[in-house]
GUTORVEX-535336 format. One record per atom (N, C-alpha, C): residue number from 1; atom name; residue in three letters; x, y, z. Coordinates in steps of 0.2 Angstrom, whole numbers. Example, Ala and Ser with C-alpha at 12.3 -4.5 7.8 and 13.67 -1.06 7.14 Angstrom:
2
+-----+----+-----+-------+-------+-------+
!   i ! at !  aa !     x !     y !     z !
+-----+----+-----+-------+-------+-------+
!   1 !  N ! ALA !    66 !   -28 !    39 !
!   1 ! CA ! ALA !    62 !   -22 !    39 !
!   1 !  C ! ALA !    66 !   -16 !    39 !
!   2 !  N ! SER !    64 !   -11 !    35 !
!   2 ! CA ! SER !    68 !    -5 !    36 !
!   2 !  C ! SER !    64 !     0 !    39 !
+-----+----+-----+-------+-------+-------+
//
This chain:
71
+-----+----+-----+-------+-------+-------+
!   i ! at !  aa !     x !     y !     z !
+-----+----+-----+-------+-------+-------+
!   1 !  N ! MET !   -64 !   653 !   908 !
!   1 ! CA ! MET !   -60 !   654 !   902 !
!   1 !  C ! MET !   -58 !   662 !   902 !
!   2 !  N ! LEU !   -53 !   664 !   900 !
!   2 ! CA ! LEU !   -50 !   670 !   899 !
!   2 !  C ! LEU !   -53 !   673 !   893 !
!   3 !  N ! GLU !   -53 !   680 !   892 !
!   3 ! CA ! GLU !   -55 !   683 !   886 !
!   3 !  C ! GLU !   -51 !   682 !   880 !
!   4 !  N ! SER !   -45 !   685 !   880 !
!   4 ! CA ! SER !   -41 !   684 !   874 !
!   4 !  C ! SER !   -33 !   684 !   876 !
!   5 !  N ! ILE !   -30 !   683 !   871 !
!   5 ! CA ! ILE !   -22 !   683 !   871 !
!   5 !  C ! ILE !   -20 !   684 !   864 !
!   6 !  N ! THR !   -14 !   687 !   864 !
!   6 ! CA ! THR !   -11 !   689 !   858 !
!   6 !  C ! THR !    -3 !   687 !   859 !
!   7 !  N ! ILE !    -1 !   682 !   854 !
!   7 ! CA ! ILE !     5 !   680 !   854 !
!   7 !  C ! ILE !    10 !   680 !   848 !
!   8 !  N ! THR !    16 !   681 !   848 !
!   8 ! CA ! THR !    20 !   682 !   842 !
!   8 !  C ! THR !    26 !   678 !   843 !
!   9 !  N ! ARG !    31 !   678 !   838 !
!   9 ! CA ! ARG !    37 !   674 !   838 !
!   9 !  C ! ARG !    39 !   672 !   846 !
!  10 !  N ! GLN !    39 !   666 !   848 !
!  10 ! CA ! GLN !    42 !   663 !   854 !
!  10 !  C ! GLN !    49 !   662 !   855 !
!  11 !  N ! ASN !    51 !   659 !   849 !
!  11 ! CA ! ASN !    58 !   656 !   848 !
!  11 !  C ! ASN !    62 !   661 !   843 !
!  12 !  N ! LYS !    65 !   666 !   846 !
!  12 ! CA ! LYS !    68 !   671 !   842 !
!  12 !  C ! LYS !    75 !   669 !   839 !
!  13 !  N ! LEU !    77 !   664 !   841 !
!  13 ! CA ! LEU !    83 !   661 !   837 !
!  13 !  C ! LEU !    82 !   656 !   832 !
!  14 !  N ! SER !    76 !   654 !   830 !
!  14 ! CA ! SER !    74 !   649 !   825 !
!  14 !  C ! SER !    69 !   652 !   820 !
!  15 !  N ! THR !    71 !   652 !   814 !
!  15 ! CA ! THR !    65 !   654 !   808 !
!  15 !  C ! THR !    61 !   647 !   806 !
!  16 !  N ! SER !    64 !   642 !   808 !
!  16 ! CA ! SER !    59 !   635 !   806 !
!  16 !  C ! SER !    54 !   635 !   811 !
!  17 !  N ! TYR !    55 !   636 !   817 !
!  17 ! CA ! TYR !    50 !   634 !   822 !
!  17 !  C ! TYR !    49 !   640 !   827 !
!  18 !  N ! PRO !    47 !   646 !   825 !
!  18 ! CA ! PRO !    47 !   652 !   828 !
!  18 !  C ! PRO !    41 !   652 !   834 !
!  19 !  N ! LEU !    36 !   647 !   833 !
!  19 ! CA ! LEU !    31 !   646 !   839 !
!  19 !  C ! LEU !    31 !   640 !   842 !
!  20 !  N ! ASP !    29 !   640 !   849 !
!  20 ! CA ! ASP !    29 !   634 !   853 !
!  20 !  C ! ASP !    22 !   631 !   851 !
!  21 !  N ! ILE !    20 !   626 !   847 !
!  21 ! CA ! ILE !    13 !   625 !   845 !
!  21 !  C ! ILE !     9 !   622 !   851 !
!  22 !  N ! GLY !    12 !   618 !   856 !
!  22 ! CA ! GLY !     9 !   616 !   861 !
!  22 !  C ! GLY !     6 !   622 !   865 !
!  23 !  N ! SER !    10 !   628 !   866 !
!  23 ! CA ! SER !     8 !   633 !   869 !
!  23 !  C ! SER !     2 !   637 !   865 !
!  24 !  N ! LEU !     3 !   637 !   859 !
!  24 ! CA ! LEU !    -3 !   639 !   855 !
!  24 !  C ! LEU !    -9 !   636 !   855 !
!  25 !  N ! ILE !    -9 !   630 !   856 !
!  25 ! CA ! ILE !   -15 !   625 !   857 !
!  25 !  C ! ILE !   -18 !   626 !   864 !
!  26 !  N ! GLU !   -14 !   627 !   869 !
!  26 ! CA ! GLU !   -16 !   628 !   875 !
!  26 !  C ! GLU !   -20 !   634 !   875 !
!  27 !  N ! CYS !   -18 !   640 !   872 !
!  27 ! CA ! CYS !   -20 !   646 !   872 !
!  27 !  C ! CYS !   -27 !   646 !   869 !
!  28 !  N ! MET !   -28 !   642 !   863 !
!  28 ! CA ! MET !   -34 !   641 !   859 !
!  28 !  C ! MET !   -39 !   638 !   864 !
!  29 !  N ! ILE !   -36 !   633 !   869 !
!  29 ! CA ! ILE !   -42 !   630 !   873 !
!  29 !  C ! ILE !   -44 !   635 !   879 !
!  30 !  N ! PHE !   -39 !   639 !   882 !
!  30 ! CA ! PHE !   -41 !   643 !   888 !
!  30 !  C ! PHE !   -42 !   650 !   887 !
!  31 !  N ! TYR !   -42 !   652 !   880 !
!  31 ! CA ! TYR !   -44 !   659 !   879 !
!  31 !  C ! TYR !   -49 !   659 !   874 !
!  32 !  N ! GLY !   -54 !   664 !   875 !
!  32 ! CA ! GLY !   -59 !   664 !   870 !
!  32 !  C ! GLY !   -57 !   666 !   864 !
!  33 !  N ! LYS !   -52 !   670 !   863 !
!  33 ! CA ! LYS !   -49 !   673 !   857 !
!  33 !  C ! LYS !   -41 !   672 !   856 !
!  34 !  N ! THR !   -39 !   669 !   851 !
!  34 ! CA ! THR !   -31 !   668 !   851 !
!  34 !  C ! THR !   -29 !   672 !   845 !
!  35 !  N ! THR !   -25 !   677 !   845 !
!  35 ! CA ! THR !   -23 !   681 !   840 !
!  35 !  C ! THR !   -15 !   680 !   840 !
!  36 !  N ! ILE !   -13 !   678 !   834 !
!  36 ! CA ! ILE !    -6 !   677 !   832 !
!  36 !  C ! ILE !    -3 !   683 !   827 !
!  37 !  N ! VAL !     2 !   686 !   829 !
!  37 ! CA ! VAL !     4 !   692 !   826 !
!  37 !  C ! VAL !    10 !   688 !   821 !
!  38 !  N ! ALA !     9 !   687 !   815 !
!  38 ! CA ! ALA !    13 !   683 !   811 !
!  38 !  C ! ALA !    17 !   686 !   806 !
!  39 !  N ! ASN !    23 !   683 !   803 !
!  39 ! CA ! ASN !    27 !   685 !   798 !
!  39 !  C ! ASN !    27 !   679 !   794 !
!  40 !  N ! TYR !    31 !   679 !   789 !
!  40 ! CA ! TYR !    31 !   673 !   784 !
!  40 !  C ! TYR !    33 !   667 !   787 !
!  41 !  N ! PHE !    38 !   667 !   792 !
!  41 ! CA ! PHE !    40 !   661 !   796 !
!  41 !  C ! PHE !    35 !   657 !   800 !
!  42 !  N ! ILE !    31 !   662 !   804 !
!  42 ! CA ! ILE !    26 !   659 !   807 !
!  42 !  C ! ILE !    20 !   656 !   803 !
!  43 !  N ! LEU !    19 !   659 !   797 !
!  43 ! CA ! LEU !    14 !   657 !   794 !
!  43 !  C ! LEU !    16 !   650 !   790 !
!  44 !  N ! ASP !    22 !   650 !   788 !
!  44 ! CA ! ASP !    25 !   643 !   785 !
!  44 !  C ! ASP !    24 !   637 !   791 !
!  45 !  N ! GLN !    26 !   640 !   797 !
!  45 ! CA ! GLN !    26 !   634 !   802 !
!  45 !  C ! GLN !    18 !   632 !   803 !
!  46 !  N ! LEU !    14 !   636 !   803 !
!  46 ! CA ! LEU !     7 !   635 !   804 !
!  46 !  C ! LEU !     4 !   630 !   799 !
!  47 !  N ! PHE !     6 !   632 !   793 !
!  47 ! CA ! PHE !     5 !   628 !   786 !
!  47 !  C ! PHE !     7 !   621 !   787 !
!  48 !  N ! HIS !    13 !   621 !   789 !
!  48 ! CA ! HIS !    16 !   614 !   790 !
!  48 !  C ! HIS !    14 !   610 !   795 !
!  49 !  N ! TYR !    12 !   613 !   800 !
!  49 ! CA ! TYR !    10 !   609 !   806 !
!  49 !  C ! TYR !     3 !   608 !   806 !
!  50 !  N ! PHE !    -3 !   612 !   803 !
!  50 ! CA ! PHE !   -10 !   611 !   803 !
!  50 !  C ! PHE !   -12 !   609 !   796 !
!  51 !  N ! GLY !    -9 !   611 !   791 !
!  51 ! CA ! GLY !   -11 !   610 !   784 !
!  51 !  C ! GLY !   -16 !   616 !   782 !
!  52 !  N ! GLY !   -16 !   616 !   776 !
!  52 ! CA ! GLY !   -21 !   622 !   774 !
!  52 !  C ! GLY !   -28 !   622 !   777 !
!  53 !  N ! ASP !   -31 !   615 !   776 !
!  53 ! CA ! ASP !   -38 !   615 !   778 !
!  53 !  C ! ASP !   -40 !   615 !   785 !
!  54 !  N ! LYS !   -35 !   612 !   789 !
!  54 ! CA ! LYS !   -37 !   613 !   796 !
!  54 !  C ! LYS !   -36 !   620 !   799 !
!  55 !  N ! LEU !   -31 !   623 !   795 !
!  55 ! CA ! LEU !   -30 !   631 !   797 !
!  55 !  C ! LEU !   -35 !   635 !   795 !
!  56 !  N ! LEU !   -38 !   634 !   789 !
!  56 ! CA ! LEU !   -44 !   638 !   788 !
!  56 !  C ! LEU !   -49 !   637 !   792 !
!  57 !  N ! ARG !   -50 !   630 !   794 !
!  57 ! CA ! ARG !   -56 !   628 !   798 !
!  57 !  C ! ARG !   -55 !   632 !   805 !
!  58 !  N ! LEU !   -49 !   632 !   808 !
!  58 ! CA ! LEU !   -48 !   636 !   814 !
!  58 !  C ! LEU !   -49 !   643 !   813 !
!  59 !  N ! LEU !   -48 !   646 !   808 !
!  59 ! CA ! LEU !   -49 !   653 !   806 !
!  59 !  C ! LEU !   -57 !   654 !   806 !
!  60 !  N ! LYS !   -60 !   650 !   802 !
!  60 ! CA ! LYS !   -67 !   651 !   801 !
!  60 !  C ! LYS !   -71 !   651 !   807 !
!  61 !  N ! GLU !   -69 !   645 !   812 !
!  61 ! CA ! GLU !   -73 !   644 !   818 !
!  61 !  C ! GLU !   -71 !   649 !   823 !
!  62 !  N ! GLU !   -66 !   653 !   821 !
!  62 ! CA ! GLU !   -63 !   659 !   826 !
!  62 !  C ! GLU !   -60 !   657 !   832 !
!  63 !  N ! TYR !   -56 !   650 !   832 !
!  63 ! CA ! TYR !   -52 !   648 !   837 !
!  63 !  C ! TYR !   -46 !   652 !   836 !
!  64 !  N ! LEU !   -45 !   654 !   831 !
!  64 ! CA ! LEU !   -38 !   658 !   829 !
!  64 !  C ! LEU !   -39 !   664 !   825 !
!  65 !  N ! HIS !   -35 !   669 !   826 !
!  65 ! CA ! HIS !   -35 !   675 !   822 !
!  65 !  C ! HIS !   -28 !   676 !   820 !
!  66 !  N ! ILE !   -27 !   679 !   814 !
!  66 ! CA ! ILE !   -20 !   679 !   812 !
!  66 !  C ! ILE !   -19 !   687 !   810 !
!  67 !  N ! VAL !   -15 !   691 !   812 !
!  67 ! CA ! VAL !   -13 !   698 !   810 !
!  67 !  C ! VAL !    -6 !   697 !   807 !
!  68 !  N ! TYR !    -5 !   698 !   800 !
!  68 ! CA ! TYR !     1 !   698 !   797 !
!  68 !  C ! TYR !     5 !   704 !   797 !
!  69 !  N ! TYR !    11 !   703 !   798 !
!  69 ! CA ! TYR !    16 !   709 !   796 !
!  69 !  C ! TYR !    22 !   707 !   793 !
!  70 !  N ! ARG !    24 !   711 !   788 !
!  70 ! CA ! ARG !    31 !   709 !   785 !
!  70 !  C ! ARG !    37 !   712 !   789 !
!  71 !  N ! ILE !    41 !   708 !   789 !
!  71 ! CA ! ILE !    48 !   710 !   792 !
!  71 !  C ! ILE !    52 !   714 !   787 !
+-----+----+-----+-------+-------+-------+
//
């Protein structure tokens, strides 16, 4: 397992799907710490895909870390 990775918007042409969720899940499996540099659109996609409860669980169990920035 690798130590950590930080990802940000992967699809720069889409505000609806700025992240590749498959890639995000692979990162959570293969890296000890996965950090997302997120804006409103990324948070919206994460809530839409995982739902609030699952997203909170990922954060609490430290599979995922989010750093928020405003555009």
